[in-house]
N, C-alpha and C positions, 0 to 999 in steps of 0.2 A: 511048549506053552505054559506049562506048569510053572517052570523056573521064572519066566516072565512075569507072572501073575503073583508069584511068592511075595510075601510081606506086604502086598497093596490094599488088602481087605476087601477084594472083589470077588463076587461070586461067579460062578458058572455063568449064570443068565447075564451078568454084566459082559463078560468077555464075548458072549453070544451076540450082544449088542453091537460090540466094537466090530466083529467079524460081519454081522449083517449090513452094516454100513460101509466098511472098508473094501469088501471084496467086489460088490458092484460097481463101487465107485472107483475102484483101481482097474477093473476091467475094462469099465468105460473109457477113463483118462488114457491108460495105456493104448488101447486099440484106437482111440480117436488119434493120439498122437502118430501111432503107427501108420495110419492111413495119410497123415500130414507127411510122414518121412517118405512114405511112396510117391506122393507129390513130387517131392525133391529129386527121388531116384528116378522118376520117370522123366522129369526135365533134364536130368544129369545125362541119362542116355538117350536124349533127342538129338537132332542134328546140331543144336546151339551148344549143349553141354554146358560149359564153365558160365559163358554169357547169360544163359537161360537162368541159371542158378544165382548167378549174381545179381540180376534184373528183379527177380522175385525177392531177394533177400533185401533189396534198397526200400521194398514196401513195408517190409516187416515191421519197421520201428513206428511209422505212422499208425499201421493198424493196431499195433499191440498198445499204443497210447490209448486208442478208443477203448480196445478190450480192458484194459486196466481199469478204466473209469467205470466199466459195466461190472467188472469183478468186484470192485470196492463197494458199489451200490449193493451188490448180491450178498456180499459178506455181510451187511447190515441186516439184509432181509432174511438170511438163514439164522442169524443170531437172533433177531428179533422175534422170529416165528419159534426157534426153539425155546427161547426163554418164556413165551407165552405158553407153549404146550407144557413146559416143565411146571408152570404155575397153574394149569388147569384152565387158562383163559383161551379156548378154542375159538372163540368168534373174533377175539383180539387177533389171532393169527391169521384170520381170513381177511380182516381189514387190510393187516400189513401186506399180506400177498396182493390184494387187489390195488393197492396203492404203488407196490413195486412194478407191477406191469404196466401201469400207466406212466410211471415215471421213466421206466426202460423205453418204453414206445416213444416217448418226446426225446430222448438223450440219443437214442439210435436214428431217429429221423433226422436229428440235427447233423450227427456225425456223418451221415451217408451224404448229405449235401455238401458239407465243408469238403470231405475227402474227394468227391467227384470233382468239385469246382476248383479245386487247387491241386490236382494231382501232378500236374506239370512241376510247379514250385516245389513241392514236398519232396519229389524224387531228385530234383536238383539239389535242393538243402541237404539230402542224405548223400551227396557225392556222386551222382549218376554221371558216367562217362558216356562219351560219344557212342559208343557200342552198345549201351545198356539203356539209355533215356528213352527211347521210343517205346521199348518193351515194358519198362517198369512204368511208364505212365498210363499205358493201356490197360495194364494188369490192375493197377491200383484204381482206375476209373470203373472198371467191371466189378471187382470185390467190393467196392464201396457201396454198391446197390445191395448188397447181401448183408450190410451191418444193420439194417432194420429189422429183417426178420430174425437176425441172429441176437439182437438185444432183447426181444420179447423172450425167444427161447431160454435165454440166462435167467430171466426173471423166474419163470416156470420152474427150471432145474432148482434155482435157489430156495424156491417155495418148498417143493419136494424135498430137498435135503435138510431144512428146517423142522420137517415133520419126521426126519430120520429115515425116510424113503429114498433110496439110491438105486434100485433095481428098475424103475421105469424110466428116469433119464438115461440109465445104461442102454436100455433097448432104443430108445428113439434117436439118441446121438450115435451109437453104433450103425444103425440103419442108414441115416443121412450121410455117414461118412463112407459107409460103402459104396453109397452111390456117386459119392466123389470120384471114388478110385476108378469106377466104372466109367464116368464120365471123362476122367482124365484120358484113360486109355482110347476112348474113342475120339476126342476132340484134340488131344495133343499129337496122336500118331496118325489120325485119320483112317480109322479103322471101321469096316462095315458100311461103307459109302459115306460116312460122316467126313467133313472138311478137315483137312490137317491145318490145325490154327496154332500149335505150339503153345507159347506162353498165354496168348489169348484164349486158347482152349481149356487151360489150366484154371483161368480165372471164371470162366463161364460154369465150368462146372462146379467149382466151390460155390458160386452164388446161387445155382439152381438146388444144389444140395441142401445149402442153408434154408432156402424156401421150404423145401420138403421137411426138414427138420422141424421147423415151426409148425406144418401142417400135422405131424406126428404129435409133437408135444401138445398142441391144443387139443388132439383127440384124447390123449392120455389125461389130460387136466378135465376134460369134459366127463371122463369116466369117473375121476375121482372127486367130482364137483362136491358133492355133500361132504366127503371127509376133509376138504379143504377150505367148508365154510366160505364159498366164495359168493354165495348169494347176498345181495345187498347194494350198498351205496358204492359205486365205482368211481366217484369222484375223489380227486386229490385233497386229502384233508391234513392240515398242519399236525394234528395229533400222532397220526400214524406214520408221516413222513419223518417225523422227530424220531420215533422208534428206529426207523431205518438209519437216518443221518446220524445218529449219536455214535453208531459204529462206522457206517460209510464215509463219512466226510473225512475223518482222519484216515481211514484205509485209503482214500482217493489221493488225500494229499502224499501219502507214502508211494502209491502207485504212480502218481505225477511224477514225484522226485526219481523215483526208480526209472521210469521209461525216459525222462529229460536225459538223465545221465546214460541210459543205454544209447541214445540217439547221439550224443557227443561221443561216446566210445565206438559206435559203429562208424561214424565219420572219419575218426582217427585211423580205424582198421581199414576203410576203403581208400585211404590214401596209400596203401601197401599194393594196390593194382587189382586187376581183375581175376588173376589166378589164385593169388593169396585170398581174396574176399570171397571166392568161391570155396576155398578150404575151410574158411571161417563159418561160412554158413552151413556147410556139411557138420562141423562141429557142434553149432547152435542146434542143428536139427537132431542130432544125437543126444545133446546135452538135455533138450526138452524132455527126453524120454527119461531121464535121471529124476525130473521134477516130479513125474508122475506119481510114483509111491508116496513121495512125501506129501503131495496134494491130496492124495485119496486118503492118508492118514489124517491130513488136516481137515478134511470134510468131516470125519468122524469126531475129531477133538472140538471143532466148533459146534456141532451139534450136541455131542454128549456134555460138554461143559455147559453149554446153554441151558439145556434140559435139567442138568444136575443142580445148576446154581439157581434157575428158576423154581425148583421145589425146595431150595434151601439146603441142599447136600454139598457142602464145600469139600469135605473130605473125599467124597466118591468123585467130584470134579477134578481133584488134585490126582487121584489115584488113574483116573481115565488117561489124564495126559502122561504119565509116567509109564504107563503100559504101552500106549502108542507110540511113545518115543523109543522105547526098548523095540518093539517090533519093526520100526522105521530104519532103527540102526542095522538091524539085520538084514534087511534088504539092500542097505548101503554097502555092506561088506561084499555081498554076493555081486552086486553090480560092479563094484570097483575092481574086484577079481576078474569078471568077465572082460572090462574093458582093457586091463593090463595083459591079458593073455590073448586076447582076439581082436586087437585095435585093426591091423591090416585087413583080417578077413571082413570086418564089418564094414569099413569105408570103401572096400572094393564093390560093395551092392551100389554105390552111388555113382562112381566115375571109372573111366577107363583110362583116365589122364594120370600118369605115373606122378607127376610132380604135386598134382592136387592131392592125390592119394596119400603121399608120404607126408605132408603137411597136415593133412587130416588124422593121421594115424597119431602123430605128435601131439596133436590136441587132444584126442581120447585119453592118452595115458594122463594127462594133466587132469582131465575131468575126473577121473579115478581119485585123485587125491583131494578133490573137493567134495567127495560123496558125503563123508561124514558130516561136513557143514551143512549141506543142502538137506540131508535127512534128519538134521536137528532142529533147524531153523524154521523148517516149513511147519511141521506138527507143532511144534511149542508155540510159535507165533499164532498159528490158528486157534489153539486153545486159549491163548491170552485174549484173542478177538472175541472168541466165544462168551469169555467173561467181561468183555465190553472195555478190556484194557488194551487201547489201540497206540498208547503213546511210545511204549517201548520197541514194538514192531517198527513204528515208524523212525525212531532214534536210530535202530539197527541199520533200518536200509539207508538212511542219510549217511551214517558213518562208513558202511561197506562201499557203497557205490561211490560216493564223492570224494572220498579219499584214495580209492584204488583205482576204479574205472574211470574217473574223471581227472583227477589230479597227477595220479602216477602212470597211468596208461602211455601219454605221450612219452615220457622219460623211458620207461620199459621198452616201448616199442621202437623209438628212433634214438633217443640219446646214447642208451647203452647198446643199440644195435641189436636186440632180442627178437625184433619183427613180431610174428604171430605168436611164438612162444612167450615173449613179454606180456602180449595181450591177455593170453589165458592165465598167465600168472596171477595177474590183478582179479580176474575172477575167482580163482582158487581163494586168495585173501580176501575178497569181498564176502564170499559165503562162510568162510569161517569166521570172521568178524561178526557178522550178523548172528550166527550160531550162538557165540560167545555173550552177545549182548542179551538176546531174550532168554537164554538159559539161566544166566544171572539175575534176571528179573524173576524167572520162574521160581528159583530157589528161595526168594525173599518171602513169597506167599502172599505179598500185598495184593496181588492181581484178584485175588478171590474176592476182596470186597470191594471193587470198583463199581461193578453192576448193582450191587445191592444198594450203594449210596444214590446211583441214577434212579432206582426204582422209588426211592424214598422222596426223592424230589420229584417224581413224576406226579401231576395232578390226576386225580380219578377222573375216567372218562365218564 
């Protein structure tokens, strides 16, 4: 740790702040994703195996599109609250939190209705085949109901993170995900007298766990009510929505561009057939784990950069990003080594199908090559967003996804005959490109002045 901090001008207290935010967020995100991986493993070891994995995989992109919108809004929430806390404006932080909760509730309710109503059309668009269509439609309709409670939980988590508090979200998210795993065991396989529902059982378990997660999050929020300054006007106000949307809209555009690109990419891969698409989903499930450390470090970057700049400490904000990036790269090296050496053992947890396992192991080795890009672009882009500089993360996503996953995926998969390997080569190139763009922006130092200019234009409340 001393080597990482050397030359940055940070104190032991500063590094303690990083650890206090990163460690609970890392535990929360990694365990939450591990529980999600268990979902896929359980389905992969059910009677339906590849069909079940592929069917649920077809719903991932529509669901991820909704999550992306919520995540973008909540990046704005975290950044806005962090700036207010850094500037000592605690009542403003409470106003932002209240407006974020109301905004998320409206977005979540709308998304639930749309996903439920158009479930069949969405999975057909994603390339559902005769053996997966009914399962995918049923799964999407059930999980659509859970989007509403999930959206409110997201807003509560973002508010806590803006305060620099990641331990409470860790607790309620882990508990809700643990319930999901138990529910999966009972309802997928029909244990302890419960009906054996397969894919539908997994969907019911997910939705119920999200409802429980909201109840727990509301309980923790109530306990921290005075600290979060939540008393007051709960109506949506333009002043506070602007503080959220200054960052959130650009982040939302970035997320929409990403998710549309992902959808086009997924449709191209689904054309390779159910077996290959199942292997692809296993790769995505494991690849999601590689994002968790970068996202945890990103939480710290957004919060600490926002708080530092809110207090007028630009050099400290830059030093925090440098330290967080160094820590993230260490994790990247360790995870890459794990995937290169243990790929067959890891994928054997998901499936007993030899063809699916062999394809998935090849994907993991490619994921290892993309680790430096993932662990660079996630924390640095998050630091830029904490400074309210959202334009370059947007440009990075546009360049990486649309050049590689959209424009080159088809030739790599079909024209060159590289199949699933070609698809994942485009993912590695995407991550590397995004990392280069945001790192180049970080090196200029211009991102440090973006939020300051916004604050000067903001009218006094």
